[in-house]
Residue, then its C-alpha position, 0 to 999 in steps of 0.5 A: m132546536t133554536e127557533t121558538i114560537k113568539p109569545v102572544k100578548d093579545c088573543k087577537e094577535g096571531v103567532g105568525r108562521v110556525k114550522m113543523i118538527i121532523n126528526g127533532e129539527w124545524a122544517d117548513a115544507g118548501g114555502k107552502w103555508l096554510p092559514v089557521e083561523n083563530p077559533a076564539h075570534r072567527g075571521t082572524d088568523a091565529g097563524q100559519v102552518p106548513r103545508g107538508g107534502a109527500a116528501e115531509v111525510d116520508r121524512a117524518v115516517a122514516a125518522a119515526a121508524v128509527a126512533f121507535t126501535s129504541w123507544k119501544k124498549s123504554p119503560v112505560s114510565e119514561c115513554g111520555k117524557 
């Protein structure tokens, strides 16, 4: 993953558009975005997140199912890393 979330210098400044991560890769849901309100400053945007649909859910569930087969064999001390 090469994209990063831009650092926020002022709490009223939003983070812009933040993509979702599916299978370790950035994904944007085909250009559909949802605004996220800044809870510390009602009425101001904190940024935007992708509005994922059925295709993104299917991709994420498929990736999780594949990852789970090896993850479930991991020692408990390694699972949260």
